[in-house]
N, C-alpha and C positions, 0 to 999 in steps of 0.2 A: 203519275202513280209510280211508287215502287214497287220492284215484284222481289219477294224472298227468295233468298238461297234457296232454298228447298222448291222452292214453285220453279224457278230456272232448272234445276237438277230433273223435276220431274217433266219438265217440259222436252230437255235433252234427250232423256231416256225414252219418251212418248218419239220423239223426229227419228233415232235410233232405228228403234223399232219398227217404224213404219218403212221406214227407209230399205231395212234389213227384209222385213218380210214381202212386202213386193217385190222384191227380186225373187221372190224364192219361186218354183215351179210344181204345182200351182200356186199362183198368188195367194196371201193369206193377210189377217190383221187379226190382232189378238181380242178374244171377247172381253178382256178386262177393260177393254177401251170404250167399250156401249155406254158405262156410267158415269157419264158425268151429271149436272143436273139432270138435262132433260132425261137424260136415259135412264135413269133412275126412275123418274116417276113414270116415264112409258113403260118401263118393267112392271113397276105399281099395277099398271092399268091392264097389263097384261094378264096379270096373275088375277083378275077380276074376270076374265073372259069366260065363257060359257063353255068353249072349248079347251080351255087350260085347266085342268084339274088336280095340278100338283099342290097348289097351295091350299084347295079348301078340304083334300085329303090327307094331308099332313096338318093341317089344323085339327081337322076330326080326331085323329091319331093320338094328337098332344093333348087334347082336350079329355079324350077318354084313359089316359096311362099315365098322366103327368105326374100322381100321386105315386104309382107303382113304379115310376123312374127316380123320382126323388129321394123313393124310400131306401135306395141305394146308398145315399150321400147322407154324412153325419153333417150337425151343426159345428160348425159356419162352412157353408159351400160356397164357392166361386164359380159362376157362370160364366163362361166367354166364349163370344158365339162369332164365327169365322163369318162375313159377309150378313151384315145384321139386316137389310133391308128395311121394312118400315117397323119392324120391333114388335109387330103384332102375334107371331108366334112366339117369339120371347115373352113377353107378357102372359100368356100363358102361363108358363112355367115359374114366373116370378110370381104370379097370384098362389098358387099350388106350395110355393117356396114360402111365401109369406105367412101361409097358413097354419104350415108346419114348423116355423121359425128357423128352417135350414140357410134359405139361399139370404147370404149378406152381403154379397158383392158381385156386379155384372161388368164387364166387360166386353168392349166392342170393337170388334177389329174389320176394318174397311178404306180401301180406294175412297170411296165416294163421301162427300162431307154431307150431303145430303142423305142419305142414309143413317149414319151416326147422329144427325139434327132429329129426323124421324125417332128413330129407334128410341134416343134419349127422351124425347115426349111423350111416348109410347110408354114409359117406364115411370114417370113422374109421382101417380100417382101411387105407387109402393114408396113411402116415406122412409121403410127401413133397409131401402137397397143404397147401397153407395153405386155410380154408373160411372165409371170411366169409358171414355173414348179415345182409339188410336186411328189417326187418321193413315194408314199405311198398309202394307202388304201383309199376308196372312205369315210369313216366315217370321218378318220382322216382328209382328204382333204379338205371335207367340214366346218370342225369346224376351221381349219385353214382360208378359204375364210371370215365366218364368222363373225371372232375375228378381220380381218383388212381389211373389206371392210370401202367403204367410205359413209359418212352419207348421200353424194348427189347423191350415183351413182343406178341406178336400177342393177339385176342381173338377168341374163338369166341362168339357167343351162340343160346343154345338155347330155342326157343320149340316145345313137343312138345305130344303130347296131341290134338293139332288144337284145341289151345285159340283158336286164329285164327279158327275157325269160329264163337267167339261172337261175332265184332263184325260189326255190319251194314256193307254195302258203303255209303259209301267208305270208312267207319272202320277196316277192314281195310288199306285201301291206305294211310291216312294214316299208321297204327300203323307198318309195315312202314317206311315214309318216316320216320319219328322215330328208329326203331334204324336206320336208315342214316347218321341225320346223327351218330350217336354214335361211326359205326367209320371205322377207317383205312385207306389200301390195305392190300392181303392180309390185312385181318380178313374174317369169315366169318359167317354167319346159318345156322342149320339148322332147319328148318321141319318140323314134323310136319302131315300135312293128313288127315283122311277122305275119303275119295273116296262119289262115289255110288251106289248099290247098290239092290236091289229093297226096296221098300217094307217087306214081311212083316220084312225084316230090320233096316231100320232102326227100325221101331214096337216090334221084341223088343227091342232095346238099351236103347230109351230109356222100356218099360212090361215091362218084367222081371216075371214071373210069380211072382217070390219077393217082389215089391213094394220092393225097396231102393232104387229110384229114386225111388218114391212117396214114400218114408220122407224121402229127399235133400230132394226138392222142398217137400214140408212143413215140411221144417226153419225154414226162410227166415220162415215163421210161427210156429214155436216160440221163434227167435232174436227176435223182432219182441216177442212177450208177454213173454220173461226181459228184455231190453233195454229196452224201450220200455214196460212195463206195459200192452202191446196188450191185447184181450179175445176174438182168435180161437180158435173153437172147431174144433179139428182135424176133427172128425168132420161138420163142416160145409163141407168143401170136397174134391172129391176132382182127384185128380194126372189130367191126358190129354195125351198126348201127338199130334203131327198131324204127318202129312207135308205140307210147301207144294210140290209137285212145281216151280211155277212158279217159285218163288223159290229150290229146291236147298237146303231147310232143315227141319230136325225142330224143331217149336215144344213147348215144355214151358209147361203150363199150369196153375193149381188152380182149379177151377170151383164156385162157389157151389150148394150142393144147394137152396139156399132164400134167401127173401127175407131179409135181415138187414143190419143196422148193427152196425159194430164201430169201439169205442172204442179209441183208441191215445194217451193220455194225453201220453205221451213226445215224441210227435212232433206234438203240441199239433192233433190232426183227428180225427174222426168220420167214417168212409166207410159208403156206403150200398151195398149188393149186391143185386140182382136174382136171382131164380133163375137159373141156368145162365148168369149172367154168369162172366166169367173173368180171373184175372191172370197176365199174360203176362210169366213169369218167365226163360225162357231161351229163346235159339235157337242152333240149331249148324248152320250152313251146312256143306252136303259139296261136293266140288270134281270136278274133270278135271283129269288132270296136266297138261295145256297152258293150263290157267287161272290152274293155281298157278306155271308158269313165265311168263306174262304180268302177273301179280299183282307178282311179283318184281322184273321188267325196270320195270315204271310206277313203283317205288319205288327205281328207281336203282340195283338190284342185277345183276350177271352171272350167270348158271348157271354153276356147277361142276361138278354131278351130279342125277341124280334116279332114284333106285331105290322100286320099286312092289312091292307083294306083291298078285299079281293074284286070289289066291283069296279075301284080307282086306279089298280092295278100299281100301287105306291109301298113303302116299307120302310118304318123305322126300325134304326135295329141300333141295341144299348150294348156296347161294348164296351168292359172293365179291366183294368190292369191289376193283377194278383200279385200277391207279394211273392217274393221267389221261395219253392219249396212246395210249393199248393198244386 
């Protein structure tokens, strides 16, 4: 079976980044590599766990405020979702857009083909929608959208699920600035952010009793073994979640249970681990509502609205691009 040039390039990038990041101190792996077909399914399972309230809170806020969100945008409006997941949240806005007759096109940007396929299936019932999927990075996808947008259409970018929290400052501000650079006056950004809450609640969300999050975390090692010929023994690493209160982030780590060496032929490296040494696989920053507003303002956006679930401690913020001179 032949492998496409794009597939070869993606595998080369994966190998290069694994070799580079495992040579850092502390050792790291990028969280974007969680999301192969299995990882995407595991994440959707996490979203349904009783200890992980982000998805339910965000869906509730979307259901309650969809009309208010879309009232800001004329017909036709194109909705662009960065990191589309299962498509369930997008379908809430699509349904409201169908009733208003404003949303005519949806563009999905994700590196996971599983996520794009799931979102496309979730939107099939909206016959008025044109759905286009881009299996690529956020930056490349946004460039494609900007290059091919209709002159008469507004654009609403969705960055939901508190995915912004995976970016270390100042990368979060830089990323929002890059979104702002692709938008025109009267376009908007809908941003979902998880808020700071009690430490036990945060740790339960990222280290659930069923072990689903642990499996999701370890899946990055499974992927290295499968795609790069790695020799990781999953039993020799433990999942660990840590709340770093000073930095306002939950950290996920894979901790080596013994001294060991792991060969990764596809990445052309052998990595040594000491007992209790960890691989830092994800950061999930938590916010306060006023910090979200300040972040958007620094990126060049105007606050249009913000809705907060006080019990789940989650916020949806609608930012806009105002015409010059206003």
